[in-house]
N, C-alpha and C positions, 0 to 999 in steps of 0.2 A: 504493499500498500503506498502510496506517494505521502509524503508529508502534508501536503495540504490536505489529501483527504483526511488525514487523522486528525488535524486542527479542526477540519467543519464536522466531526464525527465527534469530536471535544464539546465544543460548542452544545451540539444535540443532547447529548447524555449529561451536559452540566446543566442545562435548563431542565431536563427530564428530574434530574436527580434534588433539584432545590426543595422541593416539598416533604423530601426524606430527612432532612438535615435536623439535627438537635445536638445542641451546645449545653454547656454548663451554667450559661448567664442566671437561669433561674436560681442557682445555689449561691449567689452573692446579693446581698440586701444590704443598702443603705439605711443607717440608721437616722431616723427623722430628727430633723433639728427644728425645734417649734420657734426658735430666736433667729431670724434673719436678719442681719442689718445690711442688705447689699438691693442695690436697684436693677433691676431687669435691664435698663438702658447701659448699665456699667459692666454687663458681662462682655470679657473680653477671652474670645474662643482662637486666639493667635498661640501656634506653639514653634517648639524649635526641635529639630531631628538631625543628629548627625552635622550640626553647625547650620543647619538650612533653614531659614525663617520661613514658618507659612502662615498665610492669613487665617486659614482653617483646620483643625485637626483630623476632617476628613480628607481622604486619598480613594480615589476610584483605581482601586488594584488591577494588578496584570492582569488580562484575559484573552484578548485576540490577537491574530495576525498570522502572517505565512502561508494564507491563502488569497488569491484576489477575492474573494468572495467575502473575507472578512475586512475589506477595504471601507465599506460603505458602514459599517458596525463602528469602527474605529473613528471613521469620521462624525458619527454622530455623539459616539463618546467625549470626543474633543469638545465639541460644540457645548456639550452639558458641561464637560469641567471648565471651559473659560466663559460660561454664562454663570456659574454657580461659584467661581473662584478657587476651585479643589486643584489641587495636584492628582496628577495621573500618571500609569503607569501602561507601557506598551507590554504585548504580551511577548514570549522569547523572541529574538530577532537573529535566529542563528539559521533560519530558513532563509533570511533576506541576505544574511552574509555569502551562504553557499549558491544563492541564487539572485541575482541581480534585479530581475523581473519582477519579485514581490517588495523590493524596496517600498513601494508605493504604500502599500499597504499598513506601513508603519508611518511614511513622512507623512501621510494625511494628518497624524496627530499634530506634529508641530505647525504644520500649513493652516489649520484651522484654530490653534491654539499658540500664537505664535511670540505671547509674554507670559502662557502660564508655566507652571510649573509641570516637566515631564520626564519621567524617569525611562530609562534604557533598560534592556532587562536581558539574559543571559542563563544559559544554564551550567553548573558547577565543571562542564568538561570545556568551557572556552578558555582560551589564551589571551594573555595580555593584547596581544593584536586583535582579537575578535572584541574586545573590549572597547578599544579603541576606537574601531569602525562602527560599533554599536552605538558609541554615543556622539561621534561623527553624524550619524545618518538622521538623527532628529535632533541633536544639539541639545542632548540631555542635559539637567539638573542634577542627577544622580543614577547611578547605576545598581538595578538590581541583579543578584547573582542567586537564582534560585536553585536548592538542593531539594530533590526530591527522589532518594533511592527508592522510597516504597513505590510511587508511580512507575520506575523504570523498572524494578523486579515484576512487576506485573503486566507492563506493557510487554504486548508481545514480541515488538521488535525492539525491546527496550535494552540500555547497558546492563551490564553485570558485572562491570569492572569499575571500582570505584576508589582504588587506589589512586595517591597524589589529589586528592580533593583539597585538602587544606593547603597545600604549596602551591596550586593554582590560583586560591582564592587569594592568599598571601602575595602571588607576583602580579595578580590584577590591582591589588588594593595599592600596592608600589608604584604602578604603571600610571594610575590614571590621577587626576588632580581634582575630582568631584567625589562627594562623601559615596561610600560603597555600602548598599545594603544586603543583608546575606537574608534570604527570606524561606520560608519553609511554605509548601504549597499544599498542606492540608492536613498535616500529621503533627503539627507544635514543635516546641522546643523545649530542652532540658538544661537544667544547672550546668552539665558538663561539655554539652554541645557551646553554649555560650561562653563558656571557660576557654574552650578550644580556641574560638574566633578571636575573643580578648587578646590571646595570646600573639595572635598572629596580626595586630592593631586593628580588628574590625572594632567597629562603636557602634553599628546601627543594625538591629536586628528585626525584621517583621517575622512574627513566630508562626504567622499562618496554622494556627490550631485547627483539631477536630471539630467539625460540627458547621463547616461552612460546603463547598464543592469538594465533592470525594473521587481523587482520583483512583482510588483504588478501584471504589465500584465503575467508575466512568472504565477505566482498562480491562476489568474483569467483564463488561458488558463484550467486549473486543476479543474475548480469549476463549477458545474452543473448551479449556476445564480448566473453569474460574480457581484463584486462589482465594476462595472468599473468606479466611481467616485474615486477610490484608483490612476487608470490608470496616471492620471495628477498630483498624491500628488506631494509635496515637495518643496525644494528649490532648486535651481541651483547650480552648484558647484562653478562659482563666486560668488554669493551672501553667500554661507554657508562660505566661504573663509572670505569674508568681515564681516559677522557677528561674526566668532571666533575671528577674528583678533579683535574685539571691548573689548576681553577680556585678557587682559596680562597676559604674563607668559605661553602662552600655543605655542607648537610649532604644526605647521599645515602640515598634509598629506592631497593635493588635489587629489580627484579621483572621477570617474563621468563622464564618456563622452569624456575623454582626449584621442586622437587620433594622434595627430600629435604634430611636436616641437613646432608649433607655438601657440598652446593650453598650453602646458605644460610651455614654457616661459610666459605667460599671468598667468599662475597659480601660478608662481614662482614670478613675478613680483609683481603682486596685493599681497602678503604675504605667501604664500604656502613656507615651507622649502623643499618637496619634492612631487614627485608626483607619483601616483598609475596607472597603467595602467593593465586591466585584458581584456575585451572582445576582444580587437584589438589582442591581443597575441594568445586568445583561438582560434580565427576563424583561425590565420596563423598555427597555431599548429595542428587543426583538418583538414581545407582543404588543405593546403599545407605541409609545414615540417618544423623542426627544422631551418634549414638555412635561411629559408625566416623569421622565426620571429629573429631570430639573426640580418639578415641583415636590418630589421625593426628598431631595437632598436639602431644599429650603425648609422645609418643613423638619427633619434632622435637625436642621440648624438651629431655627426657632425652638424647638422643643429641648434642646441642650440648654439652652439659654434659660429655660423656665425651670429645668432640673437643678441648674448649677444656682439659680438665685432660690430654690427652694430649700438647699442644702447651706445656704450664705457663703457661697463661694462666687468671687468675681473673674477667677483665672483656672487654669490646668492645674497649676502647683497649690493653689488653696483647695481645690476638689480634693487631692491628693491627700489632705490633711485631715479629711473627715472619715470619721469611723464608719467601718464596715463589718458585716457578720457573714462568715463561711458558714456554708453546709455541714454537717458531720463530714460528708463522704472526702469535701475539699479538705477540710481541716485534719482529717485523719491523713490523706495524701502529704499534706505540709510536714506533718509531726514524724511521717514515717522518712520523708526524704530531708529531715532535718533543716526545712526552709524558716527562715525566722520572718514572722508576722509583724511588721512595725505598726500596723493600722489598724488591725481589726479586732473586735473585741472577743477573746478565745474565753 
């Protein structure tokens, strides 16, 4: 099967998978604060990740590219990002590096959003030359390197050899002049993996937790003999945030199953610096239109301001000082893993 055909299958199965996703955000609860001394109009949603200042903590995360048929989707996503002022990441650009006829399916994002924050994207098999080409292709403000061991193992034509992954990521980190984001694709992060990345100079991780688009399920749909045990594999997004937060000096992007403002606020409250949303926006773009996607993001921003006001926090740093309670399951996980919970009631 061609890479382009595979990308289109991913989109189809990802949309089918949206109704199946279950995360752990219901196991995180803010403690209500009866006394709030802030005004709704004073809420500031700006954030900083890897030294990059963003006007919003919301990011349209990596989804599509690598097929001419996805050009229109990326164009619409870029318009949504431009009109709502959020950052946007493109899908893996290796296809266009190998086949220049596919470059437009990515370049359309920068063409439609010339002044916005755009992230380039490659897999962990990439070399520094690939990274520089991907950045140049879309004049990127940051580069995502996605790590997707489980997806590759389940993918019929996927990689089976992951030797040298850390070394390649380090070489890319040293070769580029913009922030590097290491991103999971739906299986979450651990404190051990975060520490390994910190040791090679990585300061920004997108946890990509279990609960969003399930690439094990997607690739199993493409296998004659599914590896079904991988369908429930991984760490949820809240657990992944708590795991990575145990490693100091790393900014966190929370993604994986975030679909509404309360989930976004919970992710920010327990330690994330920004929030990536992909599946819900793709669903609105494909099944509805750009306006519906824009209205969805506008609503999330408006509702975040209400949540911040209710908790008496004017910005993300203040939100992270507000108490929260974790369910017994997550709390037990944290105790067994030796995670220090600095802001929850235990």
